[in-house]
N, C-alpha and C positions, 0 to 999 in steps of 0.2 A: 672529306668532301663527298665520298660515295655514300656514307651513312646519312649525311645531311640531305642529299638528294632523295634517298629512300624515304626519309621522314617526311619531306615535303610532299612527295608523291602519295604517301600514305594518307595525309590529311586531305589532299586534293581528291583522292579516291573516295574517302569517307563523305566529303561534301557532295560529290557527284551522285553517290548512291542515295543519300538522304534527299537531295534536291529532286532526283528522278522519282523517288518513292512518293514524296509529298505532291509533286506536280501531277503524277498519274492518279493519285487519290482524288485530287480536286476535279480532274476531268471526268473521272468515273462517277463521282457523286453529283456533279453539276450537269443535269440533263439538257440545259439550254446552250451548252457549248457548241459553237458552230463548227462545220466541217473544216473550214480554213484554220481555225484555232487548234483543232485536234491534229491537223497535219503539221502545224508549227511545233506543237508539243512533241509529236512523234519524232520529228527531226532533232529536237533538242535531246530527247532521250537516247537516240541513236548516237549523237555526238558524245554525250556523257558516257555511254557504254564503251565507246572507242577509247576515251581517256582512261577509263578503268582498265580496259584490256591492255593498253600501253603500260600502265603502272605494273600490272601483273607480269607482263613479259619482261620488263626491266628487272624486276626482282628475280625472275627465273634465270636470266642471263648473267647478271652481275653479282648475285649474292647467294651464299650457301644457305642463307635464311630467307625464306619466301614469306611475305605477308600479304594477306588478301582478306576479302569478306565473302561470306556466303549467307544467303537468307536462311534463318532458322526454319526447320520443317514444322515447328509448332505454330509460329505466327508471323513468319517472314521478317522478323527483326534481323538486321545485318549483324552477323557475328564476326568479330575480328579474330583472325587465325594466324599463327606463325608456325612454319615448318622449318626445322633446321636439320641439315644432313652432315654426315661425317666428311672430313677432308678427302680430296681425291686420293685414290689408292688405298683407302681404309675400307675394309669389308664391312658391310652392314650385318650386324649380329641380331638386332631386334628393333622394334619400335617401342618407344616409351611415350605415352600420352600423359601430360601433366595437367592437373586441375587445381587452380589456385584458390586462395581463401577469400574471406570476407574483407571488403574495403582495401583491395589491392588490385594488381593487374599483372599481365603476363610478362612484361619486360623485366620485372624483378627476379625472374627465374632464368634469365639469359646466361649469367655466369655458370650456373649449375648445368644448364643445357649444353653449353660449349664444352664443359668437362665430359659430359656423356657423349657428345658428338665425336670428340677426339679418341674415344675408346670404342667407336663403331656403332653407336646408337642413334638412329633417326629419332628426332623429338618433335612432337606437336603439342602446342598449347594454345588456348584461346582465352579471350576475355569473357567471363561470365556475362550474361544479360544483366544490365544495370551496373557494369563495371568497365573500367578502361575505355576502349573505343567502341564497345558493344552497347551504345546508347544512341538515341536519336538526338538528344540534347544533353548538355551537362546537368540540366535540371533533373534528369532521370537517373543520376548516380544513386544506387541503393534502391532502385525501383525495378521490380521483376517483370513488369508488363503483365498482360492477361494470362500468359502461359504459366507464370509462377515457377515454383520449385520443380514441378513436373516438366516444364519446358527446359529448365536448367539441366535436368537429367537427360532429356532427349537431345539437347545440344551436344552433350558429351558423346552420345551415340553417333550423332551426325558427323561430328568432327573426326571421331575415331574411324568411321567408315571411309573417309577420304584416304587415310593411310592404309587401312586394311586392303583396299582395292589396289593401291600402289605397291604394297609389300605383302602379298598373300602367303609367302612361303617362309616368313620369319616370325618368331614369337612376338606377342603383343602384350606389353605390360602397362598397367594403369596405376598412376601415382596421384594421390590427392592430399592436399595440405589443409588443415583446419576445417573451415566450412567445406572446402573441396574434399576433405576426407569423408564427410557425410555424403556428399554427392556421389563419390566413387563407390561407396558401400551400397548406396541406393541403386546405383547403376548395376552393381553385381547382383543385387536382389532380383533384378529383372533379366539381365543379359550376361550372366557369368560365362556363358558359352562363347562370348565374343572376345574374351581375354584369357591370357595364359597365366598371369600372376597379378597380384594386387599389393600396393604399398600404401599403408594408412599412416600419414605423417601429421603430428600435432593434433591428434584427435580430441575434439571437445567431448568430455564425458557427458553422459545423459543428465539432463536437468529436469527434475520432477516438476519444476514450475513452468515447463515449456507449454503445457496445455493452457495454463492460466495466461501466459504471455501471449499466446496466439489469440485468445479471446480479448485481451486488453488491446492488442494491436488492431483487431477487427473493429473494436469500438471507436478507437481513434480514427480509423479509416472512414467509418460511417459518419462520424461527427465532423471531421475536418478535411476529409478527402484522402485519396490514396497516396498523394505526394507529401502529406504532412510528415514532419520528422519529429517523432516523440522522444524528447530528451529524457523523460522519466524512464522509458523502457531501456534506453541506452545506459542510464545510470544503474538501474536494477540489474541489467545483464552483465555489465563490464566494470562497474564502479569500484569493485573490490580487487580487480586484477593488479592494479599498480600499488596496492597497499604495502607490499613487501619492498618495493623499489622507489618509494616516494622521495627519497633523499637524492635521487639521480636527476632531478630537474627536467623531467619529461613525462607527460601523461601516458606515453607509450613505452616506457622503459621495460615493461613486462614482455615486450615483443622480442627483445634480443639484448644480450650483454655487451654487444659491440656498439659503442656510442656513435660511431660513424654511420652505421646502418640505421640506428634510431633517429639520428639527425636528418638523414635523407628521407626517412619515412615521415617525420614531422613536417618536412617542407614540401611533401608531395601532395598536391591537391587531389590526386586520384586515389589517395589513401585516407585523407582526412575529411570524412563526411559521415553524417549520421544516416543510418538506413531510414527509408520512408516507412510509413505504417504498413504499406503493402509488402515491403522488403522484410520487415520484422515478422509479419504474419506468416510469410512463406518460409522464413528461416526456422521458426518454431515448428511449422508443419513438417519441414524437412527432417528436423531432429527426431520427431515422433515416428516418422516413416522409417528412418534409418534404424532406430532401436526397437522397432516393432518386430517380434519374432514370427509374425504371421506372413504368409504369402511369399516366402522365399522360394524361387523356382528350383534352385539347387541342381543345375545341369552339370556343374563342374566341381563337385565336392572335394576333389583332390587338388584343386587350385592352390598353390602356395600363397599365403597371405603374411605380410610382415607389418607389424605395428612399430613405429619409432616415434619417440617424443623426448622432450627435455624434462628432466626430473624437477626443474624449477618452473615449469610451465603452468601458470594458474589455470589454463584451459582444461587440464586433465583433472583438476580438483584435488586429487590425491593419488598415491600409488595404487591404493585399493580400487578406486574408481577407474583408473586406467586399466587395471587387470580385469575389471568387470566388462569393459568395452572389448577387450581381447577375447575374453571367455564367451561373450555374446555371439561372436562369429563361430566359435566352436559349438555353441549350443544350437545354433540354427542348422548345423550339419557339416561345416568345413572341418577337415581333418588336419591339414598342414598349416597351422597358425602359430607363428612365433612373434616375439616382441623384444624390444630393447629400450631401456630408459637411459638417457645420457646425463650423468651427474653434472651439476653446475651449468646446465643449458636451459634456456627459456623457450619461448614459443616457436620461434623461427630457427629451428636447428640447421636448416640449409643455409642460413646467413650468419651463424654464430662465429665467434672468434676462432673456435676450433672446428669450423665447419668441414675441414678436409677429412677429419675422422669420420664424419657422417657420410660424406660423399664416397669415401673409400669403402665404407661398410655396405652402402647401397650398391656400389659397383660390384663388390664381391658377390652379393646376392644375385645381381643380374647375370654375372658370369656363370654362377652355379646353375641358375634356372635355364639360361640359354644353351649351356653346354649339354644339357640333357635332352634338348629338342632336336 
């Protein structure tokens, strides 16, 4: 019952923010709006703000998981955030910020987050722009808005700052999966002095065709609009991923060997969409920025970095390409870089049938890093 109430309040909160945002935009752009109408609109916005405040207070009082929205510092897009804390009586050891992958959402990480909470880790995760609840309409799934991939990196910074201010005296660890693994490395490229350790999970290896993909997406965008969904790019980018698993009756079998996880993924509308031309263009730009050896600030070259992936993950391309991604971080100047490949695991190692092995290994690393702080 409590969870149902929280979900209802979450969607009411989202509606209120979007309604207030759109209403205010109309008033600002319409110079002919009367003083009476402006007063009415102002009262509506105040009421909507009160509803949002009530929702946030409800979460704070009744749940160890707090969910709320804050406007992106890049373009004011409402970013959906979830903060989870350890049970009462469990000492806070560190903060872990999780950054999810392409075509998914933060709720898929809640089981792993609860595991970390129970061992003393505060966790924060948000929906990327164009994902989950961080959209103005469902039509915007896979759309990065004007701020693009740079806005995505800044969103990570903004969300992390919320916890850095609340827990200034404990270590701060950043973990990114898949597309999120590129986001967190790009974040480290600029802000490695804001984190104490980095976990790179399910890393997509560098694709030499990313530059061509960016240009192709840009052409689609110019010809058909930024919300056009190019199936050709989708096929070129991911069409081969399921080749090894085509007998398993799901186009997403490559994601995980656990058929239950795959079935839920297949049925989830927040996972099954094709990126827009705008989304693909930014995805390819993000890959190039992540793997570019230039302009790394390197303020924290001793920062420990852990790469973890499934050996059967088509995203890594091959063991050799995986090792190249690992060595890239060493090449730009980081000294403490380690890696582990898990045999017989696919892309989402945090959801695999033997996920507990991965969870325990990550916990062991966290304990090692936080013990030395």
